C-alpha positions in Angstrom: 102.9 12.9 -109.2 103.0 16.6 -108.4 104.1 18.9 -111.3 105.0 22.5 -110.7 104.7 25.1 -113.4 107.7 27.4 -113.9 106.7 30.2 -111.5 106.3 27.6 -108.7 109.7 25.9 -108.8 110.9 24.4 -105.6 113.0 27.4 -104.8 110.1 29.8 -104.6 107.2 27.9 -103.2 108.4 28.0 -99.6 108.7 31.8 -99.8 105.2 32.1 -101.3 103.7 29.8 -98.6 105.5 31.7 -95.8 104.5 35.1 -97.2 100.9 33.9 -97.3 101.0 32.6 -93.7 102.8 35.6 -92.1 102.7 38.4 -94.6 105.5 39.8 -96.7 106.7 42.4 -94.1 107.0 39.8 -91.3 108.7 37.4 -93.6 111.3 40.1 -94.6 112.0 40.9 -90.9 112.3 37.2 -90.0 114.6 36.7 -92.9 117.0 39.4 -91.8 117.8 37.6 -88.5 117.7 34.1 -90.1 120.0 35.3 -93.0 122.7 35.9 -90.5 125.0 33.1 -89.6 126.4 31.7 -86.4 129.4 34.0 -86.3 127.1 37.0 -86.7 124.8 35.7 -84.0 127.7 35.1 -81.7 128.6 38.9 -81.9 125.6 39.5 -79.8 126.8 37.3 -76.9 127.3 39.2 -73.6 125.6 42.3 -74.9 122.3 43.8 -73.7 119.8 43.7 -76.5 116.2 44.5 -77.3 114.5 41.7 -79.3 111.2 42.0 -81.1 109.6 38.6 -81.7 106.0 37.7 -82.5 105.0 41.3 -81.9 106.4 41.3 -78.3 109.5 43.1 -77.1 112.2 41.4 -74.9 115.2 43.0 -73.3 118.1 41.3 -71.6 121.8 40.1 -71.8 122.5 37.6 -74.5 123.9 34.5 -72.9 124.0 32.5 -76.1 122.5 31.9 -79.6 121.9 28.5 -81.1 124.0 28.1 -84.2 121.4 25.9 -85.9 118.0 27.4 -85.0 119.0 31.0 -84.3 117.3 30.8 -80.9 118.4 33.4 -78.4 118.8 33.0 -74.6 118.4 36.2 -72.7 119.3 36.7 -69.0 118.1 39.5 -66.7 119.6 40.1 -63.3 116.8 40.8 -60.8 117.0 43.0 -57.7 116.9 40.1 -55.3 120.1 38.6 -56.8 118.2 36.0 -58.7 118.1 35.8 -62.5 115.4 35.5 -65.1 116.2 33.4 -68.2 114.1 33.8 -71.4 114.4 31.7 -74.6 113.3 33.2 -77.9 112.7 31.0 -80.9 114.9 32.1 -83.8 112.1 31.8 -86.4 110.0 34.3 -84.4 112.7 37.0 -84.2 111.9 40.1 -86.1 114.6 42.6 -84.9 117.6 42.6 -82.6 119.0 45.9 -81.4 122.1 46.3 -79.2 121.3 48.4 -76.2 124.6 48.1 -74.2 127.9 46.6 -75.2 128.5 45.5 -71.6 131.8 45.4 -69.7 134.2 42.8 -68.4 132.2 42.4 -65.1 128.9 41.6 -66.9 130.8 39.2 -69.2 132.3 37.3 -66.3 129.0 37.2 -64.5 127.2 35.7 -67.5 130.1 33.3 -68.2 129.9 31.9 -64.7 126.1 31.6 -64.4 125.8 28.0 -65.3 129.3 26.8 -64.5 129.4 23.6 -62.5 130.5 23.7 -58.9 133.6 21.6 -59.6 134.6 24.2 -62.1 134.0 27.1 -59.7 136.4 25.5 -57.2 139.3 26.4 -59.5 140.7 29.9 -60.0 140.9 31.2 -63.6 144.6 30.7 -63.5 144.3 27.1 -62.4 141.7 26.4 -65.2 144.1 27.9 -67.7 147.0 25.7 -66.4 144.7 22.6 -66.6 143.6 23.5 -70.1 147.1 24.1 -71.4 148.5 21.0 -69.7 145.7 18.8 -71.2 146.1 20.5 -74.6 149.9 19.7 -74.6 149.1 16.1 -73.5 146.6 15.5 -76.3 149.0 17.1 -78.9 151.8 14.8 -77.6 149.4 11.9 -78.3 148.8 13.3 -81.8 145.2 14.3 -81.2 144.2 17.3 -83.3 143.0 19.9 -80.7 141.9 23.5 -81.0 140.4 26.1 -78.7 137.0 27.5 -79.4 134.4 29.9 -78.1 134.6 33.6 -77.4 136.7 33.1 -74.3 138.7 30.2 -75.8 137.8 28.1 -72.8 136.5 25.0 -74.7 138.9 22.5 -76.2 137.7 20.9 -79.5 139.1 17.5 -80.6 139.0 16.9 -84.4 135.8 19.0 -84.6 133.8 16.1 -83.1 134.4 16.3 -79.4 134.5 19.2 -76.9 136.1 19.4 -73.5 134.8 22.1 -71.1 136.4 23.4 -67.8 137.6 21.9 -65.6 138.8 19.6 -68.3 138.2 16.2 -66.8 136.8 13.0 -68.5 133.3 13.9 -67.4 133.5 17.3 -69.1 133.8 15.7 -72.6 130.9 15.8 -75.0 130.5 14.0 -78.3 128.0 12.1 -80.4 130.7 9.7 -81.4 131.0 7.2 -78.5 134.2 5.6 -79.8 136.1 8.9 -79.9 134.5 10.0 -76.6 135.6 6.8 -74.8 139.2 7.0 -76.2 139.7 10.7 -75.4 138.2 10.2 -71.9 140.7 7.4 -71.3 143.6 9.7 -72.5 142.4 12.4 -70.1 142.2 9.9 -67.2 145.7 8.8 -68.0 146.9 12.4 -68.1 145.3 13.1 -64.7 146.8 10.0 -63.2 150.3 10.9 -64.5 150.0 14.4 -63.1 149.3 13.2 -59.6 
């Protein structure tokens, strides 16, 4: 059985190990980014940033940050109308500095980068109508529903299922298969009644 003397209690040994592996200054820098929470990381979304990670510097527009690992996804728009996507591991991040707040045009461009083709077939007004109609239908069926995300485009059911545009059964995501199946059936019924 392992016995730890008082200076090496379970709360301090990981810090000692990490400071030995990386050095105390690198650990302090890493901790600043890792100490932030998902809401603080989300503040960087759609902004141009300069990230220092593992002694390298990266620059780009933040598409998203992972709420668990603090990983950052940067997008750069290239001259030939293509894009470059870079993923930076959260544990390697040392500093994040905002370079440009961005504007509505950049925000829309980033928001539509990975949007499915069936979603792009709808105008923003049509998507808003579909979202509101589905939200009312689910509320009518006593399903707890909220809107989430910066642009409030994603519907969230009871905190365990999300529905992304264009709000069809195939746009549902959940690890709970029973809830997923039931909500998909409700959405299918709603779409059939609307036609």
